[in-house]
C-alpha positions as a Markdown table, in Angstrom:
| # | Residue | x | y | z |
|---|---|---|---|---|
| 1 | Met | 0.0 | 0.0 | 0.0 |
| 2 | Ser | 1.4 | 3.4 | -1.0 |
| 3 | Ile | 1.0 | 6.4 | 1.3 |
| 4 | Val | 0.3 | 9.9 | -0.1 |
| 5 | Thr | 2.6 | 12.3 | 1.6 |
| 6 | Asn | 1.5 | 15.4 | -0.3 |
| 7 | Pro | -2.1 | 16.6 | -1.0 |
| 8 | Ile | -3.3 | 15.6 | -4.5 |
| 9 | Ile | -3.4 | 19.3 | -5.4 |
| 10 | Leu | 0.4 | 19.4 | -4.9 |
| 11 | Asp | 1.6 | 15.9 | -6.0 |
| 12 | Gly | 1.0 | 16.4 | -9.8 |
| 13 | Thr | -1.9 | 13.9 | -10.1 |
| 14 | Phe | -4.2 | 16.5 | -11.6 |
| 15 | Arg | -1.6 | 19.0 | -12.8 |
| 16 | Glu | -3.1 | 19.7 | -16.2 |
| 17 | Glu | -6.6 | 20.1 | -14.7 |
| 18 | Met | -5.3 | 22.4 | -12.0 |
| 19 | Asp | -3.4 | 24.5 | -14.5 |
| 20 | Ala | -6.5 | 24.9 | -16.6 |
| 21 | Leu | -8.5 | 25.8 | -13.5 |
| 22 | Arg | -5.9 | 28.4 | -12.4 |
| 23 | His | -5.9 | 29.9 | -15.9 |
| 24 | Leu | -9.7 | 30.1 | -15.9 |
| 25 | Ile | -9.9 | 31.7 | -12.4 |
| 26 | Ser | -7.1 | 34.1 | -13.3 |
| 27 | His | -8.9 | 35.1 | -16.5 |
| 28 | Gln | -12.3 | 35.5 | -14.8 |
| 29 | Asn | -10.6 | 37.7 | -12.1 |
| 30 | Ala | -9.1 | 39.8 | -14.9 |
| 31 | Ala | -12.4 | 40.1 | -16.6 |
| 32 | Ile | -14.1 | 41.2 | -13.4 |
| 33 | Asp | -11.3 | 43.7 | -12.8 |
| 34 | Leu | -11.7 | 45.1 | -16.3 |
| 35 | Leu | -15.4 | 45.5 | -16.0 |
| 36 | Ala | -15.3 | 46.8 | -12.4 |
| 37 | Ser | -12.7 | 49.4 | -13.2 |
| 38 | Asp | -14.1 | 50.4 | -16.5 |
| 39 | Lys | -11.0 | 49.4 | -18.4 |
| 40 | Arg | -12.8 | 48.1 | -21.5 |
| 41 | Ala | -12.2 | 51.5 | -23.1 |
| 42 | Ser | -8.5 | 51.1 | -22.9 |
| 43 | Leu | -8.7 | 47.4 | -23.9 |
| 44 | Ser | -10.4 | 48.4 | -27.1 |
| 45 | Ser | -7.2 | 49.8 | -28.5 |
| 46 | Asp | -4.8 | 47.2 | -27.0 |
| 47 | Ile | -4.3 | 45.1 | -30.1 |
| 48 | Ala | -1.9 | 42.6 | -28.4 |
| 49 | Thr | -4.3 | 41.8 | -25.6 |
| 50 | Ile | -7.3 | 41.6 | -28.0 |
| 51 | Ala | -5.4 | 39.3 | -30.3 |
| 52 | Ala | -4.4 | 37.0 | -27.4 |
| 53 | Leu | -8.1 | 36.9 | -26.2 |
| 54 | Cys | -9.2 | 36.0 | -29.7 |
| 55 | Lys | -6.6 | 33.2 | -30.1 |
| 56 | Asn | -7.5 | 31.8 | -26.7 |
| 57 | Gly | -11.2 | 31.8 | -27.4 |
| 58 | Glu | -11.8 | 34.3 | -24.6 |
| 59 | Ile | -12.9 | 37.4 | -26.5 |
| 60 | Leu | -16.6 | 36.8 | -26.0 |
| 61 | Glu | -16.1 | 36.8 | -22.3 |
| 62 | Leu | -15.3 | 40.5 | -22.5 |
| 63 | Leu | -17.0 | 41.7 | -25.7 |
| 64 | Asp | -20.2 | 40.7 | -27.5 |
| 65 | Tyr | -20.8 | 40.6 | -31.2 |
| 66 | Gly | -21.2 | 44.2 | -32.4 |
| 67 | Asp | -19.0 | 45.6 | -29.7 |
| 68 | Gln | -16.1 | 47.7 | -31.1 |
| 69 | Ile | -12.4 | 48.0 | -30.9 |
| 70 | Ser | -10.3 | 50.7 | -32.6 |
| 71 | Met | -6.7 | 51.3 | -33.8 |
| 72 | Ala | -5.2 | 54.4 | -35.3 |
| 73 | Trp | -5.0 | 54.4 | -39.1 |
| 74 | Lys | -3.8 | 57.0 | -41.6 |
| 75 | Glu | -4.7 | 57.8 | -45.2 |
| 76 | Gly | -2.2 | 60.2 | -46.7 |
| 77 | Glu | -1.6 | 62.9 | -44.1 |
| 78 | Thr | -5.0 | 62.4 | -42.4 |
| 79 | Glu | -5.2 | 60.4 | -39.2 |
| 80 | Tyr | -8.4 | 58.4 | -38.2 |
| 81 | Thr | -9.4 | 56.0 | -35.5 |
| 82 | Pro | -11.8 | 53.7 | -37.3 |
| 83 | Ala | -14.0 | 51.4 | -35.1 |
| 84 | Trp | -14.1 | 47.7 | -35.9 |
| 85 | Asn | -17.2 | 45.6 | -35.1 |
| 86 | Leu | -16.6 | 42.1 | -33.6 |
| 87 | Cys | -18.4 | 39.9 | -36.1 |
| 88 | His | -17.6 | 36.2 | -35.5 |
| 89 | Glu | -15.3 | 33.8 | -33.8 |
| 90 | Ser | -13.9 | 30.6 | -35.4 |
| 91 | Asp | -11.0 | 28.5 | -36.5 |
| 92 | Glu | -9.4 | 29.5 | -39.8 |
| 93 | Glu | -6.6 | 28.1 | -42.0 |
| 94 | Leu | -3.3 | 29.6 | -42.9 |
| 95 | Glu | -1.3 | 28.9 | -46.1 |
| 96 | Asp | 1.0 | 26.4 | -44.4 |
| 97 | Gly | -2.1 | 24.4 | -43.3 |
| 98 | Glu | -2.0 | 25.4 | -39.7 |
| 99 | Thr | -5.3 | 26.2 | -38.1 |
| 100 | Val | -5.6 | 29.2 | -35.8 |
| 101 | His | -8.4 | 30.4 | -33.6 |
| 102 | Gly | -9.4 | 34.0 | -33.7 |
| 103 | Ala | -12.1 | 36.5 | -34.4 |
| 104 | Phe | -13.4 | 38.5 | -37.5 |
| 105 | Phe | -13.6 | 42.2 | -37.2 |
| 106 | Glu | -15.0 | 44.6 | -39.8 |
| 107 | Trp | -14.9 | 48.4 | -40.1 |
| 108 | Asp | -18.0 | 50.0 | -38.8 |
| 109 | Lys | -17.7 | 52.7 | -41.4 |
| 110 | Thr | -16.4 | 52.6 | -45.0 |
| 111 | Thr | -13.0 | 53.8 | -46.2 |
| 112 | Pro | -12.8 | 57.5 | -46.7 |
| 113 | Thr | -12.0 | 57.2 | -50.4 |
| 114 | Gly | -13.4 | 55.0 | -53.1 |
| 115 | Cys | -11.4 | 52.6 | -55.2 |
| 116 | Pro | -12.7 | 50.5 | -58.1 |
| 117 | Phe | -13.0 | 46.8 | -57.4 |
| 118 | Asp | -11.4 | 46.5 | -60.8 |
| 119 | Glu | -10.7 | 48.8 | -63.7 |
| 120 | Cys | -12.1 | 48.5 | -67.3 |
| 121 | Glu | -9.8 | 46.1 | -69.1 |
| 122 | Ala | -8.0 | 46.0 | -72.4 |
| 123 | Leu | -9.8 | 44.7 | -75.5 |
| 124 | Tyr | -6.9 | 42.7 | -76.8 |
| 125 | Tyr | -3.3 | 41.8 | -76.0 |
| 126 | Phe | -0.6 | 41.3 | -78.7 |
| 127 | Asp | 1.8 | 38.4 | -79.1 |
| 128 | Gly | 4.3 | 40.4 | -81.1 |
| 129 | Thr | 3.5 | 39.0 | -84.5 |
| 130 | Glu | 0.8 | 41.4 | -85.6 |
| 131 | Gly | 2.9 | 44.1 | -87.3 |
| 132 | Ala | 2.0 | 47.6 | -88.4 |
| 133 | Gly | -0.9 | 48.5 | -90.7 |
| 134 | Glu | -4.6 | 47.8 | -90.9 |
| 135 | His | -6.2 | 45.4 | -88.4 |
| 136 | Tyr | -9.7 | 44.6 | -87.2 |
| 137 | Ile | -11.6 | 42.7 | -84.5 |
| 138 | Ala | -15.0 | 41.3 | -85.5 |
| 139 | Ile | -18.0 | 41.7 | -83.2 |
| 140 | Ser | -19.8 | 38.3 | -83.0 |
| 141 | Met | -22.8 | 39.2 | -80.7 |
| 142 | Asn | -24.8 | 42.3 | -79.8 |
| 143 | Tyr | -24.1 | 43.8 | -76.4 |
| 144 | Gly | -26.2 | 46.7 | -75.2 |
| 145 | Asn | -26.9 | 49.2 | -78.0 |
| 146 | Gly | -23.3 | 49.7 | -78.9 |
| 147 | Trp | -21.7 | 46.4 | -79.8 |
| 148 | Ile | -23.4 | 45.3 | -83.0 |
| 149 | Ala | -23.0 | 41.8 | -84.4 |
| 150 | Gly | -21.5 | 41.9 | -87.9 |
| 151 | Gln | -19.6 | 45.1 | -87.4 |
| 152 | Asn | -15.8 | 45.2 | -87.2 |
| 153 | Ile | -13.6 | 47.5 | -85.0 |
| 154 | Gln | -10.9 | 48.8 | -87.4 |
| 155 | Phe | -7.4 | 49.9 | -86.3 |
| 156 | Asn | -4.4 | 51.3 | -88.2 |
| 157 | Phe | -1.1 | 50.8 | -86.3 |
| 158 | Val | 1.8 | 53.0 | -87.4 |
| 159 | Asn | 4.3 | 50.9 | -85.4 |
| 160 | Pro | 4.3 | 47.1 | -84.8 |
| 161 | Pro | 3.0 | 46.4 | -81.3 |
| 162 | Ala | 5.3 | 44.4 | -79.0 |
| 163 | Glu | 4.5 | 41.1 | -77.3 |
| 164 | Gly | 2.3 | 41.7 | -74.3 |
| 165 | Asp | 1.2 | 45.2 | -75.3 |
| 166 | Gln | -2.5 | 46.0 | -74.6 |
| 167 | Leu | -5.1 | 47.5 | -77.0 |
| 168 | Val | -7.4 | 49.7 | -74.9 |
| 169 | Leu | -10.6 | 51.5 | -75.9 |
| 170 | Ser | -11.5 | 54.8 | -74.5 |
| 171 | His | -15.2 | 54.0 | -74.1 |
| 172 | Asn | -16.7 | 52.3 | -71.1 |
| 173 | Asn | -20.4 | 51.9 | -71.8 |
| 174 | Tyr | -22.1 | 49.1 | -73.7 |
| 175 | Asp | -24.4 | 51.6 | -75.4 |
| 176 | Val | -21.4 | 53.3 | -77.1 |
| 177 | Asn | -20.5 | 51.9 | -80.5 |
| 178 | Pro | -16.8 | 50.8 | -80.4 |
| 179 | Thr | -16.6 | 51.1 | -84.2 |
| 180 | Gly | -17.8 | 54.7 | -84.2 |
| 181 | Gly | -14.7 | 56.8 | -84.1 |
| 182 | Ile | -13.6 | 56.3 | -80.5 |
| 183 | Thr | -10.0 | 56.6 | -79.3 |
| 184 | Trp | -7.9 | 53.5 | -79.0 |
| 185 | Thr | -4.5 | 53.4 | -77.3 |
| 186 | Ile | -1.7 | 50.9 | -77.1 |
| 187 | Tyr | 0.1 | 50.5 | -73.8 |
| 188 | Ala | 2.8 | 48.2 | -72.6 |
| 189 | Lys | 1.2 | 45.7 | -70.2 |
| 190 | Gly | 0.0 | 47.5 | -67.2 |
| 191 | Ser | 1.6 | 50.8 | -68.1 |
| 192 | Thr | -0.1 | 54.2 | -68.2 |
| 193 | Glu | 2.3 | 55.6 | -70.8 |
| 194 | Ala | 0.7 | 55.6 | -74.3 |
| 195 | Lys | 2.8 | 54.0 | -77.0 |
| 196 | Glu | 0.4 | 54.9 | -79.9 |
| 197 | Thr | -3.1 | 56.3 | -80.2 |
| 198 | Gly | -5.7 | 56.3 | -83.0 |
| 199 | Val | -9.4 | 56.4 | -83.8 |
| 200 | Thr | -11.6 | 53.4 | -84.6 |
| 201 | Ser | -13.8 | 52.9 | -87.6 |
| 202 | Asn | -16.1 | 50.1 | -88.9 |
| 203 | Gly | -14.2 | 48.1 | -91.5 |
| 204 | Asn | -12.4 | 44.9 | -92.3 |
| 205 | Ala | -9.3 | 46.0 | -94.0 |
| 206 | Gly | -6.0 | 44.3 | -93.4 |
| 207 | Thr | -5.5 | 41.5 | -90.8 |
| 208 | Lys | -8.1 | 40.1 | -88.6 |
| 209 | Leu | -6.9 | 40.0 | -85.0 |
| 210 | Gly | -9.8 | 37.9 | -83.7 |
| 211 | Glu | -13.4 | 38.2 | -82.8 |
| 212 | Thr | -15.5 | 38.6 | -79.7 |
| 213 | Ser | -17.0 | 35.4 | -78.2 |
| 214 | Ser | -19.9 | 33.9 | -80.2 |
| 215 | Thr | -21.4 | 32.4 | -77.0 |
| 216 | Ser | -21.6 | 35.5 | -74.7 |
| 217 | Pro | -20.4 | 39.1 | -74.4 |
| 218 | Gln | -19.4 | 38.0 | -70.9 |
| 219 | Ala | -16.8 | 35.5 | -72.2 |
| 220 | Thr | -13.3 | 35.9 | -73.6 |
| 221 | Asn | -12.2 | 34.4 | -76.9 |
| 222 | Gly | -8.5 | 33.8 | -77.4 |
| 223 | Arg | -6.7 | 37.1 | -76.9 |
| 224 | Val | -9.9 | 39.1 | -77.4 |
| 225 | Asn | -11.4 | 40.1 | -74.1 |
| 226 | Ala | -15.1 | 39.9 | -73.1 |
| 227 | Pro | -16.9 | 43.2 | -74.0 |
| 228 | Ala | -18.4 | 43.2 | -70.5 |
| 229 | Arg | -14.9 | 43.3 | -68.9 |
| 230 | Val | -13.8 | 46.0 | -71.4 |
| 231 | Asp | -16.7 | 48.2 | -70.5 |
| 232 | Tyr | -17.2 | 47.5 | -66.8 |
| 233 | Gly | -14.1 | 45.8 | -65.3 |
| 234 | Tyr | -13.7 | 42.2 | -64.0 |
| 235 | Asn | -15.5 | 40.8 | -60.9 |
| 236 | Arg | -12.9 | 38.2 | -59.9 |
| 237 | Trp | -11.8 | 38.9 | -56.3 |
| 238 | Ser | -8.4 | 37.0 | -56.7 |
| 239 | Gln | -7.4 | 39.3 | -59.6 |
| 240 | Ser | -9.1 | 42.5 | -58.4 |
| 241 | Ala | -7.3 | 45.9 | -57.9 |
| 242 | Leu | -9.2 | 46.3 | -54.6 |
| 243 | Arg | -7.8 | 43.1 | -53.1 |
| 244 | Gln | -4.3 | 44.3 | -54.0 |
| 245 | Arg | -4.8 | 47.6 | -52.4 |
| 246 | Leu | -6.3 | 46.2 | -49.2 |
| 247 | Asn | -3.5 | 43.8 | -48.7 |
| 248 | Ser | -0.6 | 46.1 | -49.5 |
| 249 | Glu | 1.7 | 48.1 | -47.2 |
| 250 | Ala | 3.1 | 50.0 | -50.2 |
| 251 | Ala | 2.6 | 53.7 | -50.8 |
| 252 | Ala | 0.7 | 55.1 | -53.8 |
| 253 | Gly | 2.2 | 53.9 | -57.0 |
| 254 | Gly | 3.6 | 50.7 | -55.5 |
| 255 | Trp | 0.7 | 48.3 | -54.8 |
| 256 | Trp | -0.8 | 47.5 | -58.2 |
| 257 | Thr | 0.5 | 45.0 | -60.8 |
| 258 | Pro | -1.5 | 43.4 | -63.6 |
| 259 | Gln | -3.1 | 40.1 | -62.7 |
| 260 | Asn | -4.0 | 39.0 | -66.2 |
| 261 | Glu | -3.1 | 39.9 | -69.8 |
| 262 | Trp | -5.9 | 42.5 | -70.1 |
| 263 | Asp | -5.6 | 44.0 | -66.6 |
| 264 | Arg | -5.4 | 47.8 | -66.4 |
| 265 | Pro | -4.5 | 50.1 | -63.4 |
| 266 | Pro | -7.2 | 52.1 | -61.8 |
| 267 | Ala | -6.4 | 55.8 | -61.3 |
| 268 | Ala | -6.4 | 55.2 | -57.6 |
| 269 | Ala | -3.3 | 53.1 | -57.8 |
| 270 | Ala | -1.3 | 56.3 | -58.4 |
| 271 | Thr | -3.0 | 58.4 | -55.7 |
| 272 | Leu | -4.0 | 56.1 | -52.8 |
| 273 | Asp | -1.6 | 54.3 | -50.5 |
| 274 | Gly | -2.1 | 50.6 | -49.9 |
| 275 | Phe | -4.6 | 50.1 | -47.1 |
| 276 | Leu | -2.0 | 48.5 | -44.7 |
| 277 | His | 0.3 | 51.4 | -45.3 |
| 278 | Gly | -1.9 | 53.2 | -42.8 |
| 279 | Tyr | -1.4 | 50.8 | -39.9 |
| 280 | Ser | 1.7 | 50.2 | -37.7 |
| 281 | Asp | 3.7 | 46.9 | -37.9 |
| 282 | Asp | 2.5 | 46.1 | -34.3 |
| 283 | Val | -1.1 | 46.1 | -35.6 |
| 284 | Ile | -0.6 | 44.4 | -38.9 |
| 285 | Arg | 1.1 | 41.4 | -37.5 |
| 286 | His | -2.1 | 40.4 | -35.7 |
| 287 | Phe | -4.0 | 40.5 | -39.0 |
| 288 | Lys | -3.6 | 36.8 | -39.9 |
| 289 | Pro | -3.4 | 35.9 | -43.7 |
| 290 | Ile | -6.2 | 33.3 | -43.7 |
| 291 | Lys | -7.6 | 31.1 | -46.4 |
| 292 | Val | -10.4 | 33.0 | -48.3 |
| 293 | Val | -12.6 | 31.1 | -50.8 |
| 294 | Thr | -14.5 | 33.1 | -53.5 |
| 295 | Val | -16.5 | 31.6 | -56.3 |
| 296 | Thr | -15.9 | 33.1 | -59.8 |
| 297 | Asn | -18.6 | 33.9 | -62.3 |
| 298 | Asn | -20.3 | 31.3 | -64.5 |
| 299 | Phe | -18.0 | 32.3 | -67.5 |
| 300 | Asp | -15.0 | 31.4 | -65.4 |
| 301 | Glu | -16.7 | 28.1 | -64.8 |
| 302 | Asn | -17.5 | 28.7 | -61.1 |
| 303 | Val | -13.9 | 28.2 | -60.0 |
| 304 | Glu | -13.4 | 28.3 | -56.2 |
| 305 | Asp | -10.6 | 30.8 | -56.0 |
| 306 | Ile | -8.4 | 30.4 | -52.9 |
| 307 | Thr | -6.5 | 33.4 | -51.7 |
| 308 | Tyr | -4.7 | 34.1 | -48.4 |
| 309 | Asp | -5.6 | 37.5 | -47.3 |
| 310 | Arg | -4.8 | 39.7 | -44.3 |
| 311 | Val | -7.6 | 42.0 | -45.4 |
| 312 | Phe | -10.7 | 41.1 | -47.3 |
| 313 | Leu | -14.4 | 41.9 | -47.8 |
| 314 | Ala | -17.3 | 40.0 | -46.4 |
| 315 | Ser | -19.0 | 37.6 | -48.8 |
| 316 | Leu | -22.8 | 37.4 | -49.2 |
| 317 | Glu | -22.7 | 34.2 | -47.1 |
| 318 | Gln | -20.7 | 35.8 | -44.3 |
| 319 | Met | -23.1 | 38.7 | -44.1 |
| 320 | Tyr | -26.1 | 36.3 | -43.7 |
| 321 | Ala | -27.5 | 36.9 | -47.2 |
| 322 | Val | -28.6 | 34.2 | -49.6 |
| 323 | Pro | -25.5 | 33.2 | -51.6 |
| 324 | Gln | -25.4 | 32.2 | -55.2 |
| 325 | Phe | -23.1 | 29.3 | -54.4 |
| 326 | Pro | -24.0 | 28.0 | -50.9 |
| 327 | Gly | -21.6 | 26.6 | -48.4 |
| 328 | Val | -18.3 | 27.8 | -50.0 |
| 329 | Glu | -17.6 | 31.5 | -49.3 |
| 330 | Gly | -17.4 | 31.2 | -45.5 |
| 331 | Asn | -19.8 | 30.6 | -42.6 |
| 332 | Tyr | -22.2 | 33.3 | -41.7 |
| 333 | Trp | -21.1 | 35.8 | -39.1 |
| 334 | Glu | -23.2 | 36.0 | -36.0 |
| 335 | Tyr | -23.0 | 39.8 | -36.0 |
| 336 | Tyr | -24.9 | 40.0 | -39.3 |
| 337 | Lys | -27.5 | 37.5 | -38.2 |
| 338 | Arg | -28.2 | 39.6 | -35.1 |
| 339 | Leu | -28.0 | 42.9 | -37.0 |
| 340 | Leu | -30.6 | 41.7 | -39.6 |
| 341 | Gly | -32.8 | 40.1 | -36.9 |
| 342 | Arg | -33.5 | 37.1 | -39.1 |
| 343 | Thr | -33.6 | 33.4 | -38.6 |
| 344 | Thr | -33.0 | 32.7 | -42.3 |
| 345 | Pro | -30.5 | 34.4 | -44.7 |
| 346 | Ala | -31.6 | 37.7 | -46.3 |
| 347 | Pro | -32.7 | 37.5 | -49.9 |
| 348 | Thr | -30.7 | 39.7 | -52.4 |
| 349 | Gly | -32.4 | 42.4 | -54.3 |
| 350 | Lys | -34.2 | 43.8 | -51.2 |
| 351 | Thr | -33.5 | 46.8 | -49.0 |
| 352 | Tyr | -32.1 | 46.4 | -45.5 |
| 353 | Thr | -31.5 | 49.7 | -43.8 |
| 354 | Arg | -29.6 | 48.1 | -41.1 |
| 355 | Leu | -26.9 | 47.2 | -43.6 |
| 356 | Ile | -26.2 | 50.8 | -44.6 |
| 357 | Lys | -22.6 | 51.9 | -44.2 |
| 358 | Tyr | -21.5 | 55.5 | -43.6 |
| 359 | Ala | -18.2 | 57.1 | -44.6 |
| 360 | Leu | -15.4 | 57.2 | -42.1 |
| 361 | Asn | -14.8 | 60.9 | -43.0 |
| 362 | Ala | -18.5 | 61.8 | -43.3 |
| 363 | Pro | -20.4 | 59.8 | -40.7 |
| 364 | Thr | -23.9 | 60.9 | -42.0 |
| 365 | Ser | -23.1 | 60.2 | -45.7 |
| 366 | Ala | -24.4 | 56.7 | -46.7 |
| 367 | Gln | -22.2 | 54.9 | -49.2 |
| 368 | Tyr | -22.2 | 52.2 | -51.8 |
| 369 | Cys | -20.2 | 49.4 | -50.1 |
| 370 | Phe | -18.5 | 46.6 | -52.1 |
| 371 | Arg | -18.6 | 43.0 | -51.0 |
| 372 | Arg | -16.2 | 40.5 | -52.5 |
| 373 | Ser | -18.8 | 38.0 | -54.0 |
| 374 | Ala | -19.1 | 38.1 | -57.8 |
| 375 | His | -22.5 | 38.2 | -59.4 |
| 376 | Arg | -22.2 | 34.9 | -61.1 |
| 377 | Ala | -24.5 | 35.7 | -64.1 |
| 378 | Gly | -21.9 | 38.1 | -65.6 |
| 379 | Ala | -18.2 | 38.9 | -65.8 |
| 380 | Ser | -18.3 | 42.4 | -64.4 |
| 381 | Asn | -20.9 | 42.8 | -61.6 |
| 382 | Val | -19.9 | 42.6 | -57.9 |
| 383 | Trp | -22.3 | 42.4 | -55.0 |
| 384 | His | -22.6 | 45.5 | -52.9 |
| 385 | Val | -24.9 | 47.3 | -50.4 |
| 386 | Gly | -26.2 | 50.5 | -51.8 |
| 387 | Ala | -26.6 | 53.8 | -50.0 |
| 388 | Ser | -30.2 | 53.0 | -49.4 |
| 389 | Gly | -29.4 | 49.6 | -48.0 |
| 390 | Leu | -30.3 | 47.8 | -51.2 |
| 391 | Leu | -28.4 | 44.5 | -51.4 |
| 392 | Asn | -27.7 | 44.4 | -55.1 |
| 393 | Ser | -24.9 | 44.2 | -57.6 |
| 394 | Gly | -23.1 | 46.7 | -59.8 |
| 395 | Asn | -20.1 | 47.0 | -62.1 |
| 396 | Ala | -16.6 | 46.5 | -60.9 |
| 397 | Arg | -15.2 | 49.7 | -62.3 |
| 398 | Gly | -17.3 | 51.9 | -59.9 |
| 399 | Ala | -15.1 | 53.8 | -57.5 |
| 400 | His | -17.1 | 52.7 | -54.5 |
| 401 | Arg | -16.0 | 52.4 | -50.9 |
| 402 | Cys | -15.7 | 49.3 | -48.8 |
| 403 | Ala | -15.7 | 48.1 | -45.2 |
| 404 | Pro | -12.4 | 46.2 | -44.7 |
| 405 | Ser | -12.4 | 43.0 | -42.6 |
| 406 | Val | -9.6 | 41.2 | -40.8 |
| 407 | Phe | -9.1 | 38.0 | -38.7 |
| 408 | Leu | -7.4 | 38.8 | -35.4 |
| 409 | Ser | -5.2 | 36.3 | -33.6 |
| 410 | Glu | -2.0 | 36.2 | -31.7 |
C-alpha cells in the first residue's frame, strides 16, 4: 500500500486540470477587474491583448458581437481612429495548413476614399507577330446598343506592337459603339504611358486579330477580351485591384500589378496608399493571412478561387445573405445574423436599412459598399450594399468604398 505524503493538489496527479482551473480563475478575475474598473475602453485599442483573447477563445467573455475596438489608421496625411465591429469567432486556415483560432472584425464605417473593385480592361493583348498597318476585330454578338454583331472594329497601327502590349478602348459603356470613331491606345502591359493612339472605324481592311466570343459578351475568346470586362471591369476577387490595395503596405504607385493579360491600373493606384500602409507593424502582425474562398462567375466556370488575405471583404454568405453558391464563401457571421434580426439568410435584391454603411470621413453620408462576391451571371458585376441599404450588384469599375475585414489572432 502506498502512502500519499502530499495533497493531491500538490503531487501532480491532476496537474493539467489544476493548471487549466488556475488559468480560468485568473482570466475571470481579470475580466471582473476590467469591467469593475471600466478598463474596457483602454482594452479596445490594446491590439496585443485583444489578439491574445481572440486566439484563446476568450474574446466573447469580455466583448459581445457588435462591440467595437479601434486602432489608429492613416490615409495620406489624415489620421483616423476607425472602429471595428466584432463579427464572428472561429478556427481558420493559414497557407501552411496550420489552423488558428481567432475572431473576425469589420470596419463599422467605409473607407474615406473610393477605389474600383477592378478597372475597365483592355480589349486585346498582342503576341508580337501582328505588325504595323490595318487590323480589325470582329463583333460576334450584340451587347447593349453599342456592340453590334457583324460590325468590325478597325485599327491602323503605325508601329508594330510588342509582345504583351495591350489595346485599350476609351469608351466604357455598352451603349457606345466601339466602331464609331472612339479613341484606341496601345500600352505596354499595365503601363499608363501611351505608345500609340488612334481612332476606330467600322471596317475589315488588313489582318483580322480575332473576334469577340460567339457564345456570350461576358466570355473571352483567345486574346480578345469579353466586351463586359472591357466596359465595366472584372469581378474576380483574386485578380481585383481592390484586393491588391487592401493587402498592401506600399505607398501610392507601388501596390498594383497586372493580374492577367488584359488587366489595367485604376487611377487610384497612383494616388492612394495601400490600405495596410496606414497601420503600424505592431497592428498588422495580428491580421492573420487566412484562407479565403471566393467563387468566380459562370463564365470562369465557377472556379473556387483560394487566396490568403490579411484584409478582405465579407461575402454574401458571411453577411447572412442568400448566396449564389451556398456553403463555399465562409460561414455566416453571428454579428450580421443579429443585425438583420432574421432566422434565415436575407434574400438579395431587397433593401435592409440596417446594412447601410456610412463614410469614415463623413459619418452621416451613406455609401455604396463593395462585397467580395461576384454576381455569377456576368463577368463584371460585384455584390454591394447601396446607399439605401439595397443588397444588389453593380459594375466592378465603380469607385465605391468598402468596409475592410480582418481576422485577429496572436
